[in-house]
N, C-alpha and C positions, 0 to 999 in steps of 0.2 A: 303489400304492393308487389307487383311483378316487375322484375328488372332483368332486361337482357344485357349480358356482358359481351360486348363486341371486342374482339382481339384479332391481330393479324395472324393469319395461318402461317405456320412455320414449315419451311422446307428442310429436307435432309441436309442441305449445305449451310444451314443457318449458323452464324457465328454467335459468340457468347452474348453480345449486346442484343441480338434479336431474340435469343432464347429467354432473356430476362422477362419478356412479356408473359411467359407461362408462369413465372413466379408471382408476378403481379396478379394474374388471372386467379390463381388459387387463393391468394391472400384476400383479394376483393370478394370472391365468391364466399369464402368462409366468414368474412366480416358481415356481408349482407345477410347471411343466415343468422348470425348472432343478433343482428338488428331486427330480425323478424320478417325479412323479405324473402320472397320466392325468386330464384334466379335461374337463368339458363345461359349456357356458354355458346356463343355463336362465332365460329372462325370466319374471318373475312379474307377474300382474295379478289381477283379482278372480275369474278362473276357477281355483279351487282344484283342481278335478278335472284340469285340464290340467297343473298343476304335479306332481301326484301321478303322472299318466301318464308324464311325462318322467322322473321319478325311478324309476318302476317299470321303464322300458325300459333305463336306464343302470345301475341297481342300484349306487349309490355306496357306498363304505365310510364316507364322511363327506360332509357338506354344508358348503360355505363360504358363510355367509350374508352377503350384501351388500345385502339389501333394506332400504331406508331409508323407503319409503312405498309405497302401492298406489293406483293411479289418482290420483296426485298428492297423496294425503292422508297426512300424517305420523302421524295418530292410529291408522292401521292397521299400523304397523310391527311390532306383536306378532303379527299374524295368521299369517304364514308359519311362524315358530317354533312357534306353537301347533299348527299342522297337523303339523309335524315331530314335536312331542312326542306327539301322538295316534298317529302311526305308529311311535313308538319309534326315531326316527332321530337320530343324533348330529349336532350342527352347531356351528359356531364362534360365539364371542361369548356374549353374555348370554342367559339364558332368556326366554321369552315374558313371564313375570310381571314381571321386572326391566325389560324394555323398555316394558311398559305403564306401570308406576309412574314411571319416570324420564321418559317422554315427556309425561306429564301433569304439568306443572311445579308446579301448585298442590298436587296430591296428594303429589308428591315433597317439597315444602317442609314440608307437614304432618308427614311421616314424619321428615324431617331434624330439625325442631324437637322432635318428641316424643322423639327419641333424645338430645336435649341438645346437638346440633351447631348451630353458628351459621349462620343464614341471614337475609337482610334481612327486615324486616317487610313485610307485603303485605296486599292487600285483594282479594277476589274468590274464585273466578272469576265473571265476568259473561258471559252469564246463568248461573245455577246454582241449586242448591237452597238459596238463602239466602246472604247475604253473610257471609263470614268477617270478623270485626272486625280492624282494625289493632291489633296488640299494642303497647301503650304502654310503652315503656321510656325515653322521652325526657322530660326535665324539661318541665313544662307552660309554663314561662316561655320555653323555647326557641322560636325561630321555626318555622313550619310547614316540614316537610321537602319534598324533591323526590322525585317518583316517576317510574317508567318503565313504560309500558304494553306488555305482552308478550303474544304468542300463548300460549294454554294448551298446545297440542299441537305446534306446528311448531318446528323447529330451524333451524340455518344462518342465524340472525339474520333469519328470515322477517319481512317487514313493518317492520323496524326502520329508522327514519330519525330525524333530529334532532327532529322534532316529536312523537315518542313520549314525550319527557321533559317533565313538567309540574312547574312550580315553585310554591312556596307553596300546596301542595295541602291541601284539607280533604276530608272524606268526600263532600260533595255534588259537589265538582268532580271527584273521582276517579270517582264513579259516572257522571257525565255523559261524562267522557272514555272510559270503558270502553264505554259504550253507543255512542258515536260510532265507536270504533275496532274494535269486534267484527266487523263485516262485512269489513273489510279484513284481519283476522287470522283468517280461516277460521271465524268465528262465535263464538269463545270467547276471552276474554282476561282478564288480571288486572293489577293495579297493584302493583309492587314498589318499595320504597324505594330510591332511587338513591344508591348509595355512591360519592361523588365522590372516588375514590382510585386506587390502583394495581390493575392487572388481571393475573392469573396463570392459566396453564393447566398442570394437573398430569396428565401421561399415566401410565397404569398398565398394565403388561403382566403377564399370568399366567405363573407359573413353577411347577415341580413342588413347590417349597417355599413357595409362597404368592405373593401379588401383589408385583410389583417396581415401585417408584416410579422413573420415568425422570427424567433431569435436568429441573428445573423451568424453565418459560419465562415471561417477563414480556412483556406487550404494552405497548410504549411509545407514547405519544401525542406525536408530534413536531410542533412548530410549529402547533398547533391555533389557529385564529382565536379571538379573545376572544369568550366567550359560546357557543361551539360545544360541545355536550355531548361529553364524552370517553367514547364508547361504541363497541363493535365492531359497527358497523351492517352492513346487507346490503352496501352499497358497499365497506366496509372488508374484507369477506371475499371478495367475488366480482368486483368491477369493478376490474381491474388498472390502468386508466388514471385512476381517480378519485383525488382528493386524500386521501380517507379511507384507501384501500388503501395508498398510498405513504407515508402519515404514521403508520402503525401497524405498525412493524417488530417482529419477535420477537427477544428477547434471552435469552441463557443465562448471562451474566456478572453476578455480584453482588458487592457490597462485603462485607467481613467482618462489618459490623454487621447484615447480613440473615441471618446464620447461624441464629439461633433462629427467625426467621420462616419460613425455608425448611423447617426441621425440623418446625414446627407444620403447615405446609401439607401436607407429606408424611404426617404422622400423621392429619390430618383426611381426606385422600384415601383412606387405607387404611380408616379407619372407615366412610366412605361406601361403599366397595367391599363391606365386610362387611355393612353395613346393608341394602343392596339385593341381596345375593347375586349380585354381578356376576361375570362370568367372561370369559376371553379377553383383552379389552382395553377400556379406558375412558379418559375424560378428565373431570376435575373442574375447573370454572371458578370462580375466586374473585375477589372484590374485597377490598382491604385499605384500611381508612379511615386518616385522618390520624394516628390514635393507634396504628396498627400492628395493629388488630384485623381478623382475616380473617373473611369471610362466604362461604359456599357459594352461588353463583348457580345453577348447573346441574350435573347429573350426566349426562354423555353416554355411554351404553352404546353400544358398536359405533361409535365415531367414525370420521370419514373417514380412510382409509389410502391416499389417493393419494400418489404419490412426493413431491409437494411439500406435503403436509399438515403441520400442526403436530405430529401424533402421530409421524409418521415423522421429522421434524426432531429431536424429543426422543429418539427411539430412536437415531438416528445420533449424537447427542451422548453417548449412553450406550454407544456401541461396537457397536450392532446395525446391520448392513446390512439392506436390504429383505427379502432372503430369510430372514434370521434372525428377523425379525419374523413373517413368514408361517409359518415353521416353528413358532415358539412358539405362535402362535394355533391352528394345526392340532393340535399336540400336546396342547394344553389340551382341545380338543374330544374327542380320542381318549381322554383320561383319564377323561372323564365316563361314569358308568354308565348310558348311555341305551339299551343293547341293540344288537342286530345290525341292526335296521331293514331297509332295502332290500337290503343285501348279505348274503343268506342262501343 
């Protein structure tokens, strides 16, 4: 089978998180070769006609979509899948609509809460068409909560450092913080209540009989200095020589008393998959508070699948080698009724 691998073209100014797509590209290309498929690598930028021309020339049976941004902008992640939809071409991973909704974190949270699923309270986005109020579910006698300021569109912990956490926050302080941080966070941000607790990543892989929840991972915060916010910051994800990276190992072993919590995290992840009509593969990130209550932080459609990524680590814990993951993702794309597309 002919498979075109689409990936975001990399600029000379690209940071570590953007460069990671090249690692994914080489790994997926090698895996497709081992699986007996012919593949071609197609870099994608804002020249949509150029992308279509490359696909017209190769006439793939399917497209493996690794595009995470265009021109360095995460909010455009949906554009290439939307073009493929218009050309009736099958592709891996989630559809354009799901990528748009999950990439806009504030819209995603609105949808999550409307469905009755748990997510931390929030305020924003800023700037926007009016401020969404903080949903009050805390006793008024309780001290003011802590919040974390996040980019609306960008993933990979973009712009996140210790100073994005603000304590004893009221509405005026949050508005001031968002206005201050918006330029650094690609122009739009929101403030989310900071759940000071445990952090979990739940990876989900498509199968013929429905989504499969892979072994659950917990991010441990080891020997963090007093007062340092326990967050998976940009350094924790991408700077291997940093204290943050070295102090946030991933673990898959849990005590018996976590059994019900793990079961609930899996249930909520499947609910999120269905709510956003995800496909192929996804990762749902949670925080769990001191009372054991889980909250959905983000839904990552088409997460990183570099060989050293969290998704692949979870797959390996579940007995899947790298080629088995790529096969499952590709087979899910083939099952979708998207038509013959370029390969006619």
